[in-house]
mmCIF file of the N, C-alpha and C atoms, coordinates in Angstrom:
data_MODEL
# 
_entry.id   MODEL 
# 
loop_
_atom_site.group_PDB 
_atom_site.id 
_atom_site.type_symbol 
_atom_site.label_atom_id 
_atom_site.label_alt_id 
_atom_site.label_comp_id 
_atom_site.label_asym_id 
_atom_site.label_entity_id 
_atom_site.label_seq_id 
_atom_site.pdbx_PDB_ins_code 
_atom_site.Cartn_x 
_atom_site.Cartn_y 
_atom_site.Cartn_z 
_atom_site.occupancy 
_atom_site.B_iso_or_equiv 
_atom_site.pdbx_formal_charge 
_atom_site.auth_seq_id 
_atom_site.auth_comp_id 
_atom_site.auth_asym_id 
_atom_site.auth_atom_id 
_atom_site.pdbx_PDB_model_num 
ATOM 1   N N  . UNK A 1 1  ? 0.654   -0.948  -0.100 1.00 0.00 ? 1  UNK A N  1 
ATOM 2   C CA . UNK A 1 1  ? 0.054   0.080   0.279  1.00 0.00 ? 1  UNK A CA 1 
ATOM 3   C C  . UNK A 1 1  ? 0.906   1.103   -0.639 1.00 0.00 ? 1  UNK A C  1 
ATOM 4   N N  . UNK A 1 2  ? 0.919   2.253   -1.202 1.00 0.00 ? 2  UNK A N  1 
ATOM 5   C CA . UNK A 1 2  ? 1.526   3.311   -1.346 1.00 0.00 ? 2  UNK A CA 1 
ATOM 6   C C  . UNK A 1 2  ? 1.083   4.353   0.814  1.00 0.00 ? 2  UNK A C  1 
ATOM 7   N N  . UNK A 1 3  ? 2.411   5.124   0.870  1.00 0.00 ? 3  UNK A N  1 
ATOM 8   C CA . UNK A 1 3  ? 2.638   5.758   1.912  1.00 0.00 ? 3  UNK A CA 1 
ATOM 9   C C  . UNK A 1 3  ? 1.261   7.240   1.110  1.00 0.00 ? 3  UNK A C  1 
ATOM 10  N N  . UNK A 1 4  ? 0.737   7.624   0.412  1.00 0.00 ? 4  UNK A N  1 
ATOM 11  C CA . UNK A 1 4  ? -0.651  8.228   0.478  1.00 0.00 ? 4  UNK A CA 1 
ATOM 12  C C  . UNK A 1 4  ? -1.215  7.874   1.239  1.00 0.00 ? 4  UNK A C  1 
ATOM 13  N N  . UNK A 1 5  ? -1.613  6.412   -0.019 1.00 0.00 ? 5  UNK A N  1 
ATOM 14  C CA . UNK A 1 5  ? -2.814  5.362   0.438  1.00 0.00 ? 5  UNK A CA 1 
ATOM 15  C C  . UNK A 1 5  ? -3.005  4.805   1.775  1.00 0.00 ? 5  UNK A C  1 
ATOM 16  N N  . UNK A 1 6  ? -1.986  5.031   2.512  1.00 0.00 ? 6  UNK A N  1 
ATOM 17  C CA . UNK A 1 6  ? -2.467  4.799   3.423  1.00 0.00 ? 6  UNK A CA 1 
ATOM 18  C C  . UNK A 1 6  ? -2.686  6.117   4.358  1.00 0.00 ? 6  UNK A C  1 
ATOM 19  N N  . UNK A 1 7  ? -1.535  7.122   4.351  1.00 0.00 ? 7  UNK A N  1 
ATOM 20  C CA . UNK A 1 7  ? -2.197  8.512   4.882  1.00 0.00 ? 7  UNK A CA 1 
ATOM 21  C C  . UNK A 1 7  ? -3.686  8.602   5.014  1.00 0.00 ? 7  UNK A C  1 
ATOM 22  N N  . UNK A 1 8  ? -3.987  8.502   3.427  1.00 0.00 ? 8  UNK A N  1 
ATOM 23  C CA . UNK A 1 8  ? -4.984  8.853   3.189  1.00 0.00 ? 8  UNK A CA 1 
ATOM 24  C C  . UNK A 1 8  ? -6.688  8.057   4.058  1.00 0.00 ? 8  UNK A C  1 
ATOM 25  N N  . UNK A 1 9  ? -6.090  6.718   4.272  1.00 0.00 ? 9  UNK A N  1 
ATOM 26  C CA . UNK A 1 9  ? -6.720  5.702   4.739  1.00 0.00 ? 9  UNK A CA 1 
ATOM 27  C C  . UNK A 1 9  ? -7.349  6.254   6.969  1.00 0.00 ? 9  UNK A C  1 
ATOM 28  N N  . UNK A 1 10 ? -5.722  5.996   7.171  1.00 0.00 ? 10 UNK A N  1 
ATOM 29  C CA . UNK A 1 10 ? -4.989  6.871   8.586  1.00 0.00 ? 10 UNK A CA 1 
ATOM 30  C C  . UNK A 1 10 ? -6.491  8.116   9.276  1.00 0.00 ? 10 UNK A C  1 
ATOM 31  N N  . UNK A 1 11 ? -6.759  8.894   7.914  1.00 0.00 ? 11 UNK A N  1 
ATOM 32  C CA . UNK A 1 11 ? -7.209  10.245  8.308  1.00 0.00 ? 11 UNK A CA 1 
ATOM 33  C C  . UNK A 1 11 ? -8.772  9.984   8.239  1.00 0.00 ? 11 UNK A C  1 
ATOM 34  N N  . UNK A 1 12 ? -9.204  8.744   7.355  1.00 0.00 ? 12 UNK A N  1 
ATOM 35  C CA . UNK A 1 12 ? -10.500 8.680   7.323  1.00 0.00 ? 12 UNK A CA 1 
ATOM 36  C C  . UNK A 1 12 ? -10.653 7.881   8.816  1.00 0.00 ? 12 UNK A C  1 
ATOM 37  N N  . UNK A 1 13 ? -10.122 7.035   8.837  1.00 0.00 ? 13 UNK A N  1 
ATOM 38  C CA . UNK A 1 13 ? -10.364 6.413   10.213 1.00 0.00 ? 13 UNK A CA 1 
ATOM 39  C C  . UNK A 1 13 ? -10.346 7.083   10.964 1.00 0.00 ? 13 UNK A C  1 
ATOM 40  N N  . UNK A 1 14 ? -9.874  7.751   11.195 1.00 0.00 ? 14 UNK A N  1 
ATOM 41  C CA . UNK A 1 14 ? -9.978  8.779   12.427 1.00 0.00 ? 14 UNK A CA 1 
ATOM 42  C C  . UNK A 1 14 ? -11.085 9.641   12.766 1.00 0.00 ? 14 UNK A C  1 
ATOM 43  N N  . UNK A 1 15 ? -11.750 10.198  10.976 1.00 0.00 ? 15 UNK A N  1 
ATOM 44  C CA . UNK A 1 15 ? -12.287 10.887  11.072 1.00 0.00 ? 15 UNK A CA 1 
ATOM 45  C C  . UNK A 1 15 ? -13.653 10.207  11.531 1.00 0.00 ? 15 UNK A C  1 
ATOM 46  N N  . UNK A 1 16 ? -13.658 9.025   10.992 1.00 0.00 ? 16 UNK A N  1 
ATOM 47  C CA . UNK A 1 16 ? -14.534 7.876   11.747 1.00 0.00 ? 16 UNK A CA 1 
ATOM 48  C C  . UNK A 1 16 ? -14.842 6.925   13.391 1.00 0.00 ? 16 UNK A C  1 
ATOM 49  N N  . UNK A 1 17 ? -13.765 8.092   14.234 1.00 0.00 ? 17 UNK A N  1 
ATOM 50  C CA . UNK A 1 17 ? -14.010 8.349   15.035 1.00 0.00 ? 17 UNK A CA 1 
ATOM 51  C C  . UNK A 1 17 ? -13.033 6.454   15.226 1.00 0.00 ? 17 UNK A C  1 
ATOM 52  N N  . UNK A 1 18 ? -12.126 5.667   14.667 1.00 0.00 ? 18 UNK A N  1 
ATOM 53  C CA . UNK A 1 18 ? -10.900 5.194   15.194 1.00 0.00 ? 18 UNK A CA 1 
ATOM 54  C C  . UNK A 1 18 ? -10.419 5.771   15.756 1.00 0.00 ? 18 UNK A C  1 
ATOM 55  N N  . UNK A 1 19 ? -9.125  4.694   16.654 1.00 0.00 ? 19 UNK A N  1 
ATOM 56  C CA . UNK A 1 19 ? -8.426  5.483   17.188 1.00 0.00 ? 19 UNK A CA 1 
ATOM 57  C C  . UNK A 1 19 ? -7.023  3.537   16.557 1.00 0.00 ? 19 UNK A C  1 
ATOM 58  N N  . UNK A 1 20 ? -6.062  3.682   16.231 1.00 0.00 ? 20 UNK A N  1 
ATOM 59  C CA . UNK A 1 20 ? -5.007  3.033   16.191 1.00 0.00 ? 20 UNK A CA 1 
ATOM 60  C C  . UNK A 1 20 ? -4.173  2.625   17.033 1.00 0.00 ? 20 UNK A C  1 
ATOM 61  N N  . UNK A 1 21 ? -4.385  0.517   16.570 1.00 0.00 ? 21 UNK A N  1 
ATOM 62  C CA . UNK A 1 21 ? -3.844  0.321   17.941 1.00 0.00 ? 21 UNK A CA 1 
ATOM 63  C C  . UNK A 1 21 ? -3.238  -1.026  17.153 1.00 0.00 ? 21 UNK A C  1 
ATOM 64  N N  . UNK A 1 22 ? -1.109  -0.757  17.209 1.00 0.00 ? 22 UNK A N  1 
ATOM 65  C CA . UNK A 1 22 ? -0.687  -2.335  16.334 1.00 0.00 ? 22 UNK A CA 1 
ATOM 66  C C  . UNK A 1 22 ? -0.531  -3.269  17.462 1.00 0.00 ? 22 UNK A C  1 
ATOM 67  N N  . UNK A 1 23 ? -0.342  -4.076  16.792 1.00 0.00 ? 23 UNK A N  1 
ATOM 68  C CA . UNK A 1 23 ? -0.323  -4.996  17.795 1.00 0.00 ? 23 UNK A CA 1 
ATOM 69  C C  . UNK A 1 23 ? 0.558   -6.222  17.170 1.00 0.00 ? 23 UNK A C  1 
ATOM 70  N N  . UNK A 1 24 ? 1.277   -7.380  18.158 1.00 0.00 ? 24 UNK A N  1 
ATOM 71  C CA . UNK A 1 24 ? 2.085   -7.905  17.494 1.00 0.00 ? 24 UNK A CA 1 
ATOM 72  C C  . UNK A 1 24 ? 1.932   -10.087 17.405 1.00 0.00 ? 24 UNK A C  1 
ATOM 73  N N  . UNK A 1 25 ? 1.250   -10.199 16.392 1.00 0.00 ? 25 UNK A N  1 
ATOM 74  C CA . UNK A 1 25 ? 1.219   -11.773 17.457 1.00 0.00 ? 25 UNK A CA 1 
ATOM 75  C C  . UNK A 1 25 ? 1.902   -12.205 16.310 1.00 0.00 ? 25 UNK A C  1 
ATOM 76  N N  . UNK A 1 26 ? 2.037   -13.760 16.622 1.00 0.00 ? 26 UNK A N  1 
ATOM 77  C CA . UNK A 1 26 ? 2.280   -15.442 15.854 1.00 0.00 ? 26 UNK A CA 1 
ATOM 78  C C  . UNK A 1 26 ? 2.078   -14.739 14.325 1.00 0.00 ? 26 UNK A C  1 
ATOM 79  N N  . UNK A 1 27 ? 2.669   -15.655 13.665 1.00 0.00 ? 27 UNK A N  1 
ATOM 80  C CA . UNK A 1 27 ? 2.192   -16.346 12.023 1.00 0.00 ? 27 UNK A CA 1 
ATOM 81  C C  . UNK A 1 27 ? 0.989   -16.869 11.756 1.00 0.00 ? 27 UNK A C  1 
ATOM 82  N N  . UNK A 1 28 ? 0.534   -18.116 13.087 1.00 0.00 ? 28 UNK A N  1 
ATOM 83  C CA . UNK A 1 28 ? 0.247   -18.340 13.153 1.00 0.00 ? 28 UNK A CA 1 
ATOM 84  C C  . UNK A 1 28 ? -1.874  -17.845 13.106 1.00 0.00 ? 28 UNK A C  1 
ATOM 85  N N  . UNK A 1 29 ? -0.734  -17.042 14.433 1.00 0.00 ? 29 UNK A N  1 
ATOM 86  C CA . UNK A 1 29 ? -2.552  -16.541 14.937 1.00 0.00 ? 29 UNK A CA 1 
ATOM 87  C C  . UNK A 1 29 ? -2.751  -16.027 14.032 1.00 0.00 ? 29 UNK A C  1 
ATOM 88  N N  . UNK A 1 30 ? -2.206  -15.359 13.193 1.00 0.00 ? 30 UNK A N  1 
ATOM 89  C CA . UNK A 1 30 ? -2.351  -14.514 11.351 1.00 0.00 ? 30 UNK A CA 1 
ATOM 90  C C  . UNK A 1 30 ? -3.001  -15.085 10.687 1.00 0.00 ? 30 UNK A C  1 
ATOM 91  N N  . UNK A 1 31 ? -2.476  -16.662 10.347 1.00 0.00 ? 31 UNK A N  1 
ATOM 92  C CA . UNK A 1 31 ? -2.691  -17.050 9.702  1.00 0.00 ? 31 UNK A CA 1 
ATOM 93  C C  . UNK A 1 31 ? -4.500  -17.821 10.014 1.00 0.00 ? 31 UNK A C  1 
ATOM 94  N N  . UNK A 1 32 ? -4.692  -18.080 12.320 1.00 0.00 ? 32 UNK A N  1 
ATOM 95  C CA . UNK A 1 32 ? -6.239  -17.752 11.918 1.00 0.00 ? 32 UNK A CA 1 
ATOM 96  C C  . UNK A 1 32 ? -6.833  -16.964 11.785 1.00 0.00 ? 32 UNK A C  1 
ATOM 97  N N  . UNK A 1 33 ? -6.699  -15.478 12.014 1.00 0.00 ? 33 UNK A N  1 
ATOM 98  C CA . UNK A 1 33 ? -7.177  -14.929 11.752 1.00 0.00 ? 33 UNK A CA 1 
ATOM 99  C C  . UNK A 1 33 ? -7.353  -14.447 10.294 1.00 0.00 ? 33 UNK A C  1 
ATOM 100 N N  . UNK A 1 34 ? -7.112  -14.829 9.700  1.00 0.00 ? 34 UNK A N  1 
ATOM 101 C CA . UNK A 1 34 ? -6.713  -14.476 8.131  1.00 0.00 ? 34 UNK A CA 1 
ATOM 102 C C  . UNK A 1 34 ? -7.651  -15.725 7.511  1.00 0.00 ? 34 UNK A C  1 
ATOM 103 N N  . UNK A 1 35 ? -8.244  -17.295 8.051  1.00 0.00 ? 35 UNK A N  1 
ATOM 104 C CA . UNK A 1 35 ? -9.084  -18.211 7.911  1.00 0.00 ? 35 UNK A CA 1 
ATOM 105 C C  . UNK A 1 35 ? -10.301 -17.735 8.344  1.00 0.00 ? 35 UNK A C  1 
ATOM 106 N N  . UNK A 1 36 ? -10.672 -16.801 9.371  1.00 0.00 ? 36 UNK A N  1 
ATOM 107 C CA . UNK A 1 36 ? -11.444 -16.128 9.366  1.00 0.00 ? 36 UNK A CA 1 
ATOM 108 C C  . UNK A 1 36 ? -12.450 -15.303 8.884  1.00 0.00 ? 36 UNK A C  1 
ATOM 109 N N  . UNK A 1 37 ? -11.432 -14.735 8.062  1.00 0.00 ? 37 UNK A N  1 
ATOM 110 C CA . UNK A 1 37 ? -12.797 -13.964 7.120  1.00 0.00 ? 37 UNK A CA 1 
ATOM 111 C C  . UNK A 1 37 ? -13.655 -13.963 6.320  1.00 0.00 ? 37 UNK A C  1 
ATOM 112 N N  . UNK A 1 38 ? -14.601 -13.594 6.159  1.00 0.00 ? 38 UNK A N  1 
ATOM 113 C CA . UNK A 1 38 ? -15.468 -14.123 5.373  1.00 0.00 ? 38 UNK A CA 1 
ATOM 114 C C  . UNK A 1 38 ? -16.320 -12.694 4.333  1.00 0.00 ? 38 UNK A C  1 
ATOM 115 N N  . UNK A 1 39 ? -17.407 -12.841 3.554  1.00 0.00 ? 39 UNK A N  1 
ATOM 116 C CA . UNK A 1 39 ? -17.453 -11.445 2.602  1.00 0.00 ? 39 UNK A CA 1 
ATOM 117 C C  . UNK A 1 39 ? -17.590 -10.080 3.555  1.00 0.00 ? 39 UNK A C  1 
ATOM 118 N N  . UNK A 1 40 ? -18.230 -11.160 4.004  1.00 0.00 ? 40 UNK A N  1 
ATOM 119 C CA . UNK A 1 40 ? -18.643 -9.286  5.176  1.00 0.00 ? 40 UNK A CA 1 
ATOM 120 C C  . UNK A 1 40 ? -17.798 -9.299  6.256  1.00 0.00 ? 40 UNK A C  1 
ATOM 121 N N  . UNK A 1 41 ? -16.365 -10.008 6.637  1.00 0.00 ? 41 UNK A N  1 
ATOM 122 C CA . UNK A 1 41 ? -15.608 -9.429  7.290  1.00 0.00 ? 41 UNK A CA 1 
ATOM 123 C C  . UNK A 1 41 ? -13.582 -10.615 6.524  1.00 0.00 ? 41 UNK A C  1 
ATOM 124 N N  . UNK A 1 42 ? -14.126 -9.258  5.163  1.00 0.00 ? 42 UNK A N  1 
ATOM 125 C CA . UNK A 1 42 ? -13.109 -9.184  4.704  1.00 0.00 ? 42 UNK A CA 1 
ATOM 126 C C  . UNK A 1 42 ? -11.188 -8.540  4.798  1.00 0.00 ? 42 UNK A C  1 
ATOM 127 N N  . UNK A 1 43 ? -11.088 -8.147  6.542  1.00 0.00 ? 43 UNK A N  1 
ATOM 128 C CA . UNK A 1 43 ? -9.725  -7.827  6.449  1.00 0.00 ? 43 UNK A CA 1 
ATOM 129 C C  . UNK A 1 43 ? -9.488  -7.861  8.115  1.00 0.00 ? 43 UNK A C  1 
ATOM 130 N N  . UNK A 1 44 ? -8.358  -8.319  8.074  1.00 0.00 ? 44 UNK A N  1 
ATOM 131 C CA . UNK A 1 44 ? -7.884  -8.232  9.184  1.00 0.00 ? 44 UNK A CA 1 
ATOM 132 C C  . UNK A 1 44 ? -8.970  -7.878  10.549 1.00 0.00 ? 44 UNK A C  1 
ATOM 133 N N  . UNK A 1 45 ? -8.111  -6.324  10.207 1.00 0.00 ? 45 UNK A N  1 
ATOM 134 C CA . UNK A 1 45 ? -8.917  -5.461  11.096 1.00 0.00 ? 45 UNK A CA 1 
ATOM 135 C C  . UNK A 1 45 ? -10.544 -5.625  11.296 1.00 0.00 ? 45 UNK A C  1 
ATOM 136 N N  . UNK A 1 46 ? -11.028 -6.108  10.100 1.00 0.00 ? 46 UNK A N  1 
ATOM 137 C CA . UNK A 1 46 ? -12.609 -6.086  10.650 1.00 0.00 ? 46 UNK A CA 1 
ATOM 138 C C  . UNK A 1 46 ? -12.717 -7.736  11.185 1.00 0.00 ? 46 UNK A C  1 
ATOM 139 N N  . UNK A 1 47 ? -11.934 -8.834  11.308 1.00 0.00 ? 47 UNK A N  1 
ATOM 140 C CA . UNK A 1 47 ? -11.917 -9.569  12.055 1.00 0.00 ? 47 UNK A CA 1 
ATOM 141 C C  . UNK A 1 47 ? -12.182 -9.778  13.369 1.00 0.00 ? 47 UNK A C  1 
ATOM 142 N N  . UNK A 1 48 ? -10.722 -8.685  13.900 1.00 0.00 ? 48 UNK A N  1 
ATOM 143 C CA . UNK A 1 48 ? -10.592 -8.091  14.779 1.00 0.00 ? 48 UNK A CA 1 
ATOM 144 C C  . UNK A 1 48 ? -11.716 -7.743  15.920 1.00 0.00 ? 48 UNK A C  1 
ATOM 145 N N  . UNK A 1 49 ? -11.854 -5.983  15.245 1.00 0.00 ? 49 UNK A N  1 
ATOM 146 C CA . UNK A 1 49 ? -12.912 -5.945  15.742 1.00 0.00 ? 49 UNK A CA 1 
ATOM 147 C C  . UNK A 1 49 ? -14.031 -6.753  15.872 1.00 0.00 ? 49 UNK A C  1 
ATOM 148 N N  . UNK A 1 50 ? -14.064 -7.707  15.419 1.00 0.00 ? 50 UNK A N  1 
ATOM 149 C CA . UNK A 1 50 ? -15.440 -8.591  15.777 1.00 0.00 ? 50 UNK A CA 1 
ATOM 150 C C  . UNK A 1 50 ? -15.373 -9.412  16.927 1.00 0.00 ? 50 UNK A C  1 
ATOM 151 N N  . UNK A 1 51 ? -14.036 -9.736  16.739 1.00 0.00 ? 51 UNK A N  1 
ATOM 152 C CA . UNK A 1 51 ? -13.525 -10.512 18.265 1.00 0.00 ? 51 UNK A CA 1 
ATOM 153 C C  . UNK A 1 51 ? -13.782 -9.702  19.265 1.00 0.00 ? 51 UNK A C  1 
ATOM 154 N N  . UNK A 1 52 ? -13.095 -8.353  19.550 1.00 0.00 ? 52 UNK A N  1 
ATOM 155 C CA . UNK A 1 52 ? -13.230 -8.000  20.052 1.00 0.00 ? 52 UNK A CA 1 
ATOM 156 C C  . UNK A 1 52 ? -15.177 -7.085  21.232 1.00 0.00 ? 52 UNK A C  1 
ATOM 157 N N  . UNK A 1 53 ? -15.226 -6.840  20.256 1.00 0.00 ? 53 UNK A N  1 
ATOM 158 C CA . UNK A 1 53 ? -16.539 -7.139  20.224 1.00 0.00 ? 53 UNK A CA 1 
ATOM 159 C C  . UNK A 1 53 ? -17.544 -7.773  20.565 1.00 0.00 ? 53 UNK A C  1 
ATOM 160 N N  . UNK A 1 54 ? -17.176 -9.196  20.940 1.00 0.00 ? 54 UNK A N  1 
ATOM 161 C CA . UNK A 1 54 ? -18.324 -10.441 21.305 1.00 0.00 ? 54 UNK A CA 1 
ATOM 162 C C  . UNK A 1 54 ? -17.365 -10.070 22.401 1.00 0.00 ? 54 UNK A C  1 
ATOM 163 N N  . UNK A 1 55 ? -16.161 -10.482 22.478 1.00 0.00 ? 55 UNK A N  1 
ATOM 164 C CA . UNK A 1 55 ? -15.262 -10.194 23.646 1.00 0.00 ? 55 UNK A CA 1 
ATOM 165 C C  . UNK A 1 55 ? -15.946 -9.195  24.690 1.00 0.00 ? 55 UNK A C  1 
ATOM 166 N N  . UNK A 1 56 ? -16.095 -7.943  24.655 1.00 0.00 ? 56 UNK A N  1 
ATOM 167 C CA . UNK A 1 56 ? -16.420 -6.604  25.060 1.00 0.00 ? 56 UNK A CA 1 
ATOM 168 C C  . UNK A 1 56 ? -18.009 -6.848  25.562 1.00 0.00 ? 56 UNK A C  1 
ATOM 169 N N  . UNK A 1 57 ? -19.037 -7.736  24.851 1.00 0.00 ? 57 UNK A N  1 
ATOM 170 C CA . UNK A 1 57 ? -20.263 -7.947  25.196 1.00 0.00 ? 57 UNK A CA 1 
ATOM 171 C C  . UNK A 1 57 ? -20.344 -8.971  25.712 1.00 0.00 ? 57 UNK A C  1 
ATOM 172 N N  . UNK A 1 58 ? -19.232 -9.317  26.296 1.00 0.00 ? 58 UNK A N  1 
ATOM 173 C CA . UNK A 1 58 ? -19.858 -10.803 27.330 1.00 0.00 ? 58 UNK A CA 1 
ATOM 174 C C  . UNK A 1 58 ? -20.002 -10.058 29.198 1.00 0.00 ? 58 UNK A C  1 
ATOM 175 N N  . UNK A 1 59 ? -21.096 -10.845 29.765 1.00 0.00 ? 59 UNK A N  1 
ATOM 176 C CA . UNK A 1 59 ? -22.104 -9.803  30.941 1.00 0.00 ? 59 UNK A CA 1 
ATOM 177 C C  . UNK A 1 59 ? -21.010 -10.249 31.874 1.00 0.00 ? 59 UNK A C  1 
ATOM 178 N N  . UNK A 1 60 ? -20.556 -9.463  32.793 1.00 0.00 ? 60 UNK A N  1 
ATOM 179 C CA . UNK A 1 60 ? -19.310 -9.927  33.894 1.00 0.00 ? 60 UNK A CA 1 
ATOM 180 C C  . UNK A 1 60 ? -20.332 -11.054 35.052 1.00 0.00 ? 60 UNK A C  1 
ATOM 181 N N  . UNK A 1 61 ? -19.355 -11.483 35.640 1.00 0.00 ? 61 UNK A N  1 
ATOM 182 C CA . UNK A 1 61 ? -20.419 -11.952 36.488 1.00 0.00 ? 61 UNK A CA 1 
ATOM 183 C C  . UNK A 1 61 ? -21.378 -11.682 37.244 1.00 0.00 ? 61 UNK A C  1 
ATOM 184 N N  . UNK A 1 62 ? -22.337 -12.488 38.316 1.00 0.00 ? 62 UNK A N  1 
ATOM 185 C CA . UNK A 1 62 ? -22.547 -11.625 39.634 1.00 0.00 ? 62 UNK A CA 1 
ATOM 186 C C  . UNK A 1 62 ? -22.022 -11.708 40.136 1.00 0.00 ? 62 UNK A C  1 
ATOM 187 N N  . UNK A 1 63 ? -21.970 -10.816 40.925 1.00 0.00 ? 63 UNK A N  1 
ATOM 188 C CA . UNK A 1 63 ? -21.481 -10.572 42.317 1.00 0.00 ? 63 UNK A CA 1 
ATOM 189 C C  . UNK A 1 63 ? -21.609 -10.643 43.508 1.00 0.00 ? 63 UNK A C  1 
ATOM 190 N N  . UNK A 1 64 ? -20.441 -12.050 44.204 1.00 0.00 ? 64 UNK A N  1 
ATOM 191 C CA . UNK A 1 64 ? -20.950 -12.379 45.061 1.00 0.00 ? 64 UNK A CA 1 
ATOM 192 C C  . UNK A 1 64 ? -20.238 -11.445 46.705 1.00 0.00 ? 64 UNK A C  1 
ATOM 193 N N  . UNK A 1 65 ? -20.628 -11.453 47.560 1.00 0.00 ? 65 UNK A N  1 
ATOM 194 C CA . UNK A 1 65 ? -20.249 -10.964 48.994 1.00 0.00 ? 65 UNK A CA 1 
ATOM 195 C C  . UNK A 1 65 ? -18.960 -10.829 49.314 1.00 0.00 ? 65 UNK A C  1 
ATOM 196 N N  . UNK A 1 66 ? -18.745 -11.901 48.620 1.00 0.00 ? 66 UNK A N  1 
ATOM 197 C CA . UNK A 1 66 ? -16.690 -11.688 48.791 1.00 0.00 ? 66 UNK A CA 1 
ATOM 198 C C  . UNK A 1 66 ? -15.907 -11.405 47.815 1.00 0.00 ? 66 UNK A C  1 
ATOM 199 N N  . UNK A 1 67 ? -16.413 -10.561 46.401 1.00 0.00 ? 67 UNK A N  1 
ATOM 200 C CA . UNK A 1 67 ? -15.706 -9.774  46.077 1.00 0.00 ? 67 UNK A CA 1 
ATOM 201 C C  . UNK A 1 67 ? -15.788 -8.269  46.065 1.00 0.00 ? 67 UNK A C  1 
ATOM 202 N N  . UNK A 1 68 ? -14.669 -7.535  45.701 1.00 0.00 ? 68 UNK A N  1 
ATOM 203 C CA . UNK A 1 68 ? -15.275 -6.011  45.987 1.00 0.00 ? 68 UNK A CA 1 
ATOM 204 C C  . UNK A 1 68 ? -16.271 -5.806  45.348 1.00 0.00 ? 68 UNK A C  1 
ATOM 205 N N  . UNK A 1 69 ? -16.623 -4.540  45.153 1.00 0.00 ? 69 UNK A N  1 
ATOM 206 C CA . UNK A 1 69 ? -17.522 -4.196  43.796 1.00 0.00 ? 69 UNK A CA 1 
ATOM 207 C C  . UNK A 1 69 ? -16.109 -2.971  42.787 1.00 0.00 ? 69 UNK A C  1 
ATOM 208 N N  . UNK A 1 70 ? -16.606 -2.357  41.433 1.00 0.00 ? 70 UNK A N  1 
ATOM 209 C CA . UNK A 1 70 ? -15.775 -2.241  40.371 1.00 0.00 ? 70 UNK A CA 1 
ATOM 210 C C  . UNK A 1 70 ? -16.764 -0.344  40.769 1.00 0.00 ? 70 UNK A C  1 
ATOM 211 N N  . UNK A 1 71 ? -16.131 0.740   40.913 1.00 0.00 ? 71 UNK A N  1 
ATOM 212 C CA . UNK A 1 71 ? -16.488 2.060   41.637 1.00 0.00 ? 71 UNK A CA 1 
ATOM 213 C C  . UNK A 1 71 ? -15.945 2.014   39.991 1.00 0.00 ? 71 UNK A C  1 
# 
């Protein structure tokens, strides 16, 4: 990807409210992410975003009496 194209993509993403996150993964994990690509998730970014969204949407466990509350 050319530098000009990358710069334009970064600018567009920032305007859409996204912030960059750099992550270094082993090659075998990258291959697994690539295998998860589908028609609607055609990029690694889309696959990673879907995985993170699913993880963050998981409900917290019910608080027991011996656990301190998160404020």
